[in-house]
N, C-alpha and C positions, 0 to 999 in steps of 0.2 A: 646258546646259540646266537650268531648274526641276523640282526633283520635281514639283511642281503640273504642271506639263505635260508631263510622258514619259509615254507610253503606259503601258496598263496592264499588257500583258504584259512589257515592262522591269522595272516596281518589281516584277512575281513575281520575276522571276529574279533578279533585286539582292536580294531579303529572301532567297531560296534561299539565295546565295552568301554573304551576310552572318550567316546567325545560321539553321545549318543544322541546329541544333538542334533547333527552332520544327520545323520539319521532321520531324525522327526524332518528333519528341511524337503529330505529326498520326497519321504512318503506325503509332506504335505503338496510339495511338485508335483508328484505323480496324480495324485486328489486332484488338482487344477485341471489338468491336461484331461482326464478325464469327464471331469466337470463341464469343461468346454465344448466338450465332440458332444456331450450330450445336449447340450443348451442350444450348437450348432443343429443338429438332428430337429429337435423340437423347431426349429423355427422352419424350417423347410415341409411339415407337415401337420393341418390343423383336422383336428377329428371331429365333423359333424356328428351331431345330435340325431337328426331327424330324419335325414338322408335314406338311409333304410328303411321308414316305414310308407316313406312314398314313392320310393324304387316299387314295394310289395302292393302297394295300393295301385299303383298306376297299371303294373302285371296284372294282379285278377281284376280289375274293371274291366279292360282290355279284354280277358276273357269274358269275364261273367256279360259285357255288351254282345259279342258275338253270340254265345250261347242264348242268350235272350230275345233276342231280333228274331228270334222262331215263331214270337209269338208277338200277335197283334193286337195292342190296346185301344181302346176309346173311350176318352174322355172330353168335356167343354165342345164337340161336336169334332172333335179332331182325332181320326185313326194316326198312330205310329207304332212302328215294331217297339217290345221290348225294350229292345237294348239302346235305341233312342234315347232313351232317360237314362240311360247309365253310363253311354256312353261322352257327355259334358262334362262327368267329372274324371273320365281318362285324360280327356284334354286339360284341364283344371289340375290334376296331377303333375302331369309334364311342363304345364307353365309354371307349376311353382319349381319346380330344379332346375327349369333353364336359368328361371331371373334370382334364383339365390344362391344354387351352386355350380351354374355355369354349364356353357356348350358339352364340354366332356363330360358331364355326368348324365347329361340330357340324351347325350349319344348313347352312352353307356345302357342306360334304362331303357332307351327306344330297339335296341337289338336285343336286350334278356328279354322284352316283352314280347317280342317279335319271335325268338327260338319261345317262348315259352308258348306260344300259340297252336307255334308247329307241332311241338313235343305230344300239344293234347289232339291233335287232330290225328298224328301218327299212332297214338295211341288206342285214341277211341277207334279208326277204321280198322288195327290190328286186331282189338277186341270182337270187331264186328264181322271179321272175317271166320274168326273161330266158330265151328254148331253151337249156337245154344242149346241147354239142358232142355230135351223134352217136358220137365217138370213145370219150365219157367217161361211164362205164357204173355212176357213185355218183350220180345223182341221187334215186334212191328213199330211199337214206341219208342224202342231205343234206339232204330235207326232215324224214325220222324224227328228226335226233338236234338241229337247226338251226331248225326250224321247227314247234315245238310247236304246241297246241292256244294261239288268242289269248287265251281267256278264261283258261285256266290262267296265261298268263304278267303279265297284266294283273293280274287276282287276288293275282299275287304279288308284285309292284310295290306297286300300290297299298295292299296290307295292310301290307308290311314299310316302307311310306315313310310313312304316318298312326302306325304302333304306333312306332315310331322317334322321330318328333318328341315323341310324348307321353312317351318314355321320356328323350327328353333335357332336355326342359319340367322333369321330375319332378326329375331329376339336380341340375338349374339350381338348382330351388326349396329341393330338401331340402340343397344343400352351403350355402345362404345361413341356412336356418334352422338346421342345426348347428353352425353357422361351420368350416364345413370338419373336424368331427369324425365319427366314425361311417361311415367309408367303405361298408364294407362292408354297412352297413344302405340307406345307398342306393341300393346296386345291386343289394341282391334285390328294395327294393319296385319300384324303378323296371324293372327286368329281368323282374320276376313281371307289371305292370300291362301291360307292350308285349307279353309274352306272350301275354296274355287277350287283347287287341284286333285282336294279330296274328294269333292261327288262329284267329279267330271271323269277322274279315274276311275272311281266306282262303275259311276253305269256306263261310260265304255267299255271297262272289262268285265261287266256280270251280264249287259241287256243287251247290248250294242248287236243286233243282227235274229234275235229270238223278239223284241220289243216294237212296235210301231213307232216309226219315230215322231207322228203327233202325241202319243202317250209319254214317250220319252224324255221330248222336251220339257210336257207339263210336269211331271212327275219329279223331271231334276229342277226345275225353280221351284214346286212345292218345297222338297227336302232342303232346297238352298236357305229358302225363309225360315221353314223351321228351323234350323241350325242357328242361323243367326239369333233368332230369336231366342234361344237357349243359352247362346252365347251370351247373350246381351243379360240373361236374368241372372247367371254366375258371376259377371265382373266385380257387383259389391262383395261376394264372398270372394273371392281369388283375390281381391286387393286387401282384404282383411286380412287372410291368412300369407301374404307376402308380407305386406308388415310385420306382424305377430312372429311369422318364422326368424324375419333376418336378427329382430330385437331378443330373439332367444335362443340365436345362433350368436351370434355377435359379429357375425361378418354375411359378406355378398359377394359373389367370385367377378371379376369382371375379364373378359376374355381376350387381355393384350397376349399377340404373338398367338394366339392361338393355332394350332390349324384342323379346319374346320372340314376335313377329309372327312365324311359317313364314315371311310372303312375303318376307320381308328379305334382301337379301344384303351386309347392312352388316358385314363382320369386324374392324375398327378399334377397339380397346379402349384407354382412358386408361389414364394411366400406375398412376392410383390402383386402375386392379381387378386387377393384377396383385397379388399375397402374393411377394412376393420371398423366398427363400431367404437365412438371415443367413452361409452361406459361399458364399453365387454371390457373383459379379467383378458381377454387377448392383446390387445393395446401395447402392450410392454414387448411384443413378437416383433414389433415394427420398429422397435427401438436399437 
């Protein structure tokens, strides 16, 4: 049978038998294309190791501080709410996220924590509306602890939600302006600004119109001083943890060209937003 009359599949089989080296070359080219595509994909994604842990700690301490705020504690002659002792850790965890992982991830964790609290409040109120069993004597205790004043709860949620977005925004902008230097300065400036916004919004939303102005002003300034004092105490711990996580992760994020709209949920960064540590295995991603 003439080669021109042979079916195509017969010609292909004969070509494979007679010239196997050609097939090997084709396979090698296909493998190279697959490898290059996989390598390109890996250059666009950096997988953080500790971000999920910080997400969880942020949301859980935020919720815990709202519940613990029902109890008043007294030590060293100072009376505080139980939440006041937990809340600085909430702020610290979000400062860690914004400094190491960038505004996009901080924005996402804020929305997650906010929804976490809303789901808790809704669930507890729903359960509270269901009549209690006659054999269960703790209905009043349940209401007193888990169903606090709706006005207080939403004042706390909204004030922290807005103030922390301001803190994240200022941290991201100052980091770009200072090119990553002056960490202590941007922590103090952004935290102080957020504290002013948080406490002002909270006292207006929670107590305005129900508390005498003189007492409102006095309580406001006492709360501000206590909050700043606790933030100063937390600074060495925060500084240490930021440095530790940056070294362990091998990178930090700069928000070049990031859309700082608080209502976006995008948390994907281009590889050019990452500053890779020189000793990190991720260093070759920039090459």
